Phi, psi and omega in degrees: 000129184259124180280141177271113182294342180273001182303309179300324180294316180296323179296317178295319179297316179298321179295318178296319179296319179296317179296321179297317180296319178296316180296319180296318178294324179295314179296317179300325181297334178295338184255004181254148182287318180233073183289158178232163176062226181301328179297324179294314180293326176295321179295317178300316179297323179297312179301315180297318181294318179298314181297311183294321178298316178297319179297317179296319179296321178292324175297320178293316179303321181265019174054038177057030178091357177271092186245132177269115187272015179259015187233141173057218180286345171300321182278320187287332182206312191301312181299314180297317182294320178294319178297321178296314178297321178298319177297320180295316181295314185286338178257002178056047177238155176288137180277076185265308185234134173272165180300328177204185184260012186297330179266000181239043176062022179056033180256319187203165171259002180280107187301318184275005176268004173251118192291341182260020171282152183270126178227024183286157183303332184289355175296343176298338177296340178295345176292336183236349182245146169287172189297311181299308176301327177295316178302316179296312181298318180296318179296316180294325177297312179289326174302319178296319177299320178297322178296316178297317179299319178291326175299318178298319177294320179298318178293319181299318185266002177069047181272141171284172178301321182293310182298321176299315182301318179298310182294318185292316181300318179291328177291316191274341188231019180285168184295330181300308185283321181294315181298315182300316184288319185290335178276357175117003177276068185298330181295347182289355176298343173302341175307325184288354174270354183297328176303327178291324175297314179300316181302317182287326174297319176299323176301317180296318178299323180281003178081022182246056184244073174266194182292329175298321178299315178300316179300312181298315183294317179297322179291320178301313181291327176297313179293328175297317179295321179299330178290353187090005183278057182302316183294321177293325176300310181296318180295330174295319176297319177299316179299317179295321177297321177293323175299324184294337178259353182276337182205134178299328181292334181266349189301303185293312178301318183295316181292321177294321178297319178299315182299313183286330175298320178291316181297317180292337181256013186295334176296336177263347184264318185295315179303315175298334178297336176296334182257019183306130179090347181267333176285146179284109181244017179297131182296137180260288183185163163249201173297136183295326178215167173298324178299320178295325178298317179292322179293333179297338180271344186231350186266133175262131175228136177286141181285074174232151185305316183292339181270324193237350178267126189298135174245012188261148174288342184279338184203143176253013185280138168286160184299334180295341174270352182253323187297126173228039194308128172238339189088163182299315181293321178296316178295321177298321177298313182295313182287316184294310184265333180280329183245297188296306182300324182297332184261340186251346187254142174289340182281348185290159180275092191285340183291343179272006178294338180292349174275359181301319181297306179297324178296314179293319184296322179296321176292320180299317181293343181277354184268136171052228183246027182299316183288350180301331179299313178294318180301324184281346184285342179075023179287126179308142183071301186296324183280359181279351184274115184259336185241102188273354175301335183292337184299327187294343181295332176291319174300317182299313186292318178296319179292325177300313182294315180292325177296322176299319179295316182290325174300316179300319179297331183268346185302321179305324178280324180295327187264011175292142179087168186287335185265352186301305183292315176302324179294317178299315179296324179294319179294322176300316179298321179293320177296319177297321179300318180295317177298323179297322178298320178293318181298320179298328179278315186257084174224161193294331180280000171267354184295335173299338177286342186253318187247151175286135181285118183270353178051058185283154176247114184263003184283345185265010183272072182264168178287125182235045183298142179209163180303132183204079188304316182296317179297314179298320180293319179297318178295314182296315180295314182298309181289330176295312178297321179299316180295316178297321179295320178296316179298317180297318180294319178297318179298314178298323180293320179288326182286324183218077184271356183288141179251162189255165183287174183300330182292344176089000178255140181288139174299157181305136176086003179249168176219158180170186189283346180262349186283000000 
């Protein structure tokens, strides 16, 4: 018997070919909605890697919980408020009155009379965590909620792992959210609840806006408010009001949702009402020009006073209120697939076009001094918005999600040929690289380069509760109405839980808010 000396070579070659086929199926699975075999496991690994990478980046952004509370808004309010809450948790007292009003814009000592204070259940973690680690833990908790919300949207719209990854990374690590948090706007973590808001708006567009929908939407906005994300709460109401005029089918559900969102949050709204007119609500600015709005998505600026603190007569905003960095590739994705593809392609999800008006209007209101008209009218809640650059983030998030869906529709053509998928992955890597450059600049341990160190003392933020009948009455009335509203919504949901079809008309024999 003669041995074939090429046997080991052929075995190695066959093994390499088998490994290549498995790897090719795994990569292909990243671009498929329902992959099987190696593609399924590759997709699971992709989701896990995206989530963990984002969590690590947020830990890096927040310096692993080592935060200096003597800088920026950490010094002016956030640090003092957190120290006060920690004292309340550890002494088992209600956080009603601070020692003075220095951390509450020098308006009041009533802690709950400032709408952007944090009152979410996770403040109980302050009983066991120091302030810096709590900020990190709280951010990661809400980041996780945002990941779950985006997963729900991805499943709803039929996104592959790759399309989801593109949309999620731009959602979770853009300049808007990173800048706000690193300068001390810790309450801005409520931003990570916006995917649930988007999901429920899509439900309304699809004609599924019954009382359960109202209950869910009101609860999402209530929990957003509990994070201290008052401004995002109000902007969500603005978006719903715009939805109510964009389509007759959305008018009644949107207005009812606005009403119940306010009622459920009345415990957080009435106490600040006691100080009506005392808070500084003078309008500041939006983007100075349309050009500045576009540059906000692609321009990198180092956090130093000469680079980011406004020297213009047109605006007093620091760059952290302007920056929405996505990078050139990220902006191209949003415009290309969120706008252009949506209007020219048969593959686009056309039923969501009725959101075009609110999406455009939110961007429109972010320009110049357009929103100053609303600010000057004195309308409760709506007139409290002083910085209109923030409005565009709602346009951004809706377009990001729709762009992800349209990218998925285009992927079969993009990935044709041997170079299609590697090219897509390479572009994803380049876009991630651009976000990384922004993250390296805008992280909390770079803030000493931007702000003067105030050397604050947080040890004196003790509970200073005292008799305050008007404040107590506002709290009791607000939370009482909120509880009754919640009970009413639950009752209505149980009584009429049926949802309606895409056409927006109730089936025969049913009743509900759209009929």
